[in-house]
C-alpha angles and dihedrals in degrees: 000000000000092000090055090055090049092053092050092050092052090049091053092050092050092049094052098044124086114250101241123133093244090044089049090052091048089046091052090051092049092047092050091047093047091045091053092049092049093045090047091050091046091049090047092052091045091048090051091051092044091047090048091048092045091048089052092048093046091049091050091047091049090050091048091048090050091048092048091048091049092047091047092051091045091048090047091051091046091048091048091050090047090051090048091049091046091049091048091050092048090048093049090050095056111022127065120234108282093229091051090047091054092046092052095044091106097032108137104178111128115193120219120273100234120054109218098170128026128170117175088159094238113164094014117144118236111247095019126108113266107268098219096051142072124221116239099170144344131008122316132161143157115278141173123236124174089350092304129112113245140174106246123209098206096181130038117265093018112158135199135176129198117257089235087074090062094063109012130052123225112257124246091259118037145143130216124199135176143144123245130190131237116184140182094347090285096141102239110189130210136181134196113208120201109201135199129222091278091054091250121140115257095173133010113194111194123192131173106170091273108057143000126215142169117229090329092292111082114047138181129184122232113226095212094060112186102348110153124244142047121338128194124227120198122184125187122190120184110180097292103353122092128194124181125193130194107202104309095341126093102220104170131033114177113179097195130034113182099227141027111256114228101179141009142211134202122218125193144170142099125300097224136022098352091192090069097063119359098179097131105141140160131188143164097045117183135172119191135180114241124243152189120311113267098248092052090053091054091050096048103032105020090233146061119227116195137174089183095090103084133187138196113269111284091352139097093231109128113228112233094237087066090073093088090068094038091050089051092050090048092052090047091054091044093053094044108050094183094054118110128179138203102211108213127188126209133184137194121253098263113119134004118345094221091049091049091052092052091044093051090051092050091049092050089050090049091055092047091049091051093052091047089050088054091054109273114137111251089225089069094057139056132175132228135170126208101176112200095329098103110044118178092206139003116297091222098106135042089245091052091050091048091054091048092052094080148129120229126201107206117193115233 
């Protein structure tokens, strides 16, 4: 368009000028000069538009770069946070709390081999009486606390006993385990009664988050005092000897009990004003028959089968109370340098078969990792999972399932 204007302008100049040689020369000079001015002006305008456009493009590119950089940094931060969260979740799903691990480093409680009573309260109806128990005294019912089924002692000094005690005596060697709850420094109180054939109390073990005592005579203090939350009680009876553990701590050790217990009862409630805070709960109750020392089992059977290594539900997280067995295995390996184990996990038949196989493998790996962390050479251990494929007994009862949820240490 600008070149058209230039041509017309030149034509006008030529038309108006006289046609002499000098005039023609002058005209040529003027045309050239005018042409240069016009072209210069055109180029200047074009340059300005180009510069303006380039400035706009550069500004947009800079903005886009800044946005992309910001998004990249944000994405990087988000990804880092996601990785950290993922790592934390994976860690929490496989590794016990470090403080608990330290506390249980010298834990020596070994649960019995054969589970004869197991109540994880699955399938219980809230508000009903616990189906595997008999009421001795008071008011007791099933409850739910923190999304878990619990046995609730609704009145102080309420007492229950397992139905197994109505038709089957406790063996000469047995262990009893359960969790009890202490909350808000309200001084809940619990007792475990060991009874003789005439249903008379031989031993009453009382514990309240602060101390433990037997019949008011033998006492032991509990280091944790009134810390809130769930506590674990472990009781071991071997013919006449009685040991009682509170979490990782052995609190009572009685070498000689006068009689053989044949049944037991659990009492719960609150010391004072039970209406104020009635959170007196127990859960995860297990009775097991004792067995042969670990080393003797290896010599005679070439393997150790234990239900004493426990895990969180559907996870490979080792429960801290499992450390009694793990510590014993560690000492066995430490004292026998030529001993090697294939650590093999097994589950019950609940849930998906493929999931159970994967879970059993992860649990076996978790046990191997724990032993390696404690100082065992990794070359002396290997891990294998069998899922639900090798049950020891039928999975038709809670006790059968508890015996099938096991870890085996096979000598190789």
